[in-house]
Phi, psi and omega in degrees: 000134170260145184234140178199188185219162189267126153073316195232128170251124187274358188249338187267354178072036180213130186242132176266012183231030183288132185217189184203169185285146179296329184297335179255023184292139167210158181296320183299312183292327177296313183294323178298314179292319186292321176301313179300308180299326174286327175295318178291319173305320181297312179297320177302312185295325182288325177297313180302314177299316178302333187251004178088012180262108180246031171224128180213147177257116173283133181296143175294341184273011183307310176245097183303134174060026186293332178262005186266146180307329182298337188270110179249004176288139178270079184293333179300312180290316180308308184261020186297327179297311180289328176297313180293325176296317172297317182297322181287325178292323178298311182293323182298320186260005177054048177277137173276133185234138165223173175214151184222097177308164183286171182300333184290354178275101188228097183279355175257019178302155177276344184256130190295325184290326175297316180295319180298315183292323182291324178284329172297325182287325177292321182292325172303310181302319181295318181298319176306306183291328176294318181294333173283349181065036180274147179283186187280006175276350175274116190244152169248110186265140178222163167274158175302317177127210181275170180261316175059037173080357189205086186293328181296314182292325180292325179293317181296326171296318176302313180300317184292317186281328177299319187292336179273357180290163176291156185301317183295317184290320176295332173289346179254341189285141169224154175254149179239136172291140180256180184265000183226328189240311187241105181281178177302320179299317178298315181298322179298328177288329176287317177304317179300333183268328186232349172086011180286136178295154176251120171272117186276123175256111183302313181291318179300322182296324177295324183280322187217111184207172178242035179094358180287149174281169173305316185291321174300315181299317177300315181294321181292311179300321184298328183293343185279350181259129177276167175306316181296340180275342181087180180300136176314140170264141178235142172255134179232142173195184178213168184286139174277125180298135174088358182251169177297156176306129181100359181283123185286146179296147179283330180210161188295126171272112186296324183294313181298322181289324178293326171300318179301313182293329175289321184291332185251015182304133178090350173274143184251124178199162168263136190252120174256125184262109176269061182253140193285336176272014167052243189293343177299312180289329178299327177290322178291308180307314184294317173306314180296310180306317182290321179290324180295317186286338182266002175073024181251359182277126174280118182261000000 
């Protein structure tokens, strides 16, 4: 199992998701921000390897406004050397990589302009991973999207739009069960139509399910991943006490994490901790995981 955290490291004083307002856009500012973000991403990855974190989610803000019409810079060519350097480091150290576009990416939307913008944003994410020369185990995770009062039609729209995407993008896309609209069962119905892998979100499954246990959910979603997709990816979090249902925890609940490891014992997956204090919780989780794997952890 590889364990990691998403997008931001709060300890090294360097951010790989620095952006700016559209109103102040300029090519010079874009190039400056992207150069900074790529430099910081490399530093974060080095930090992660030094500390045993071999799973990382790259921020969608790596290249600000990349899919927006205002951006006319050929950023992929301009920064090809940095992209390749990062990609070589990722491959050398066998780091697992994912990306997760924002909620506005909805390919089953009813409005054509929303779909068009969503596809452009997905193609940007795909280009980032392609420029790093990463194989198809580097994934882009999205939700199925909206329901719009008719889930069957919404799923059919997702399937139709998916079929028109580029081959490279389709090889990277995975869908994730969410906490309000599309359960694991719904995602499995999408998979049965188009073969797309399902990234299992353990916390979302707790919020929305059809009676499957956590272990059953992991097993069902795990069967949707082919060898070329790599080991299944899992998102993990827990409920933040006192917040609305579905609010992610600010820090790792150690007792719940130990329980999670017991319930999933013997299953192979890479684990993304969607905990708000990022690497601070990742350190705690890694310590518990190592003891658990060595049979020394008291549960």
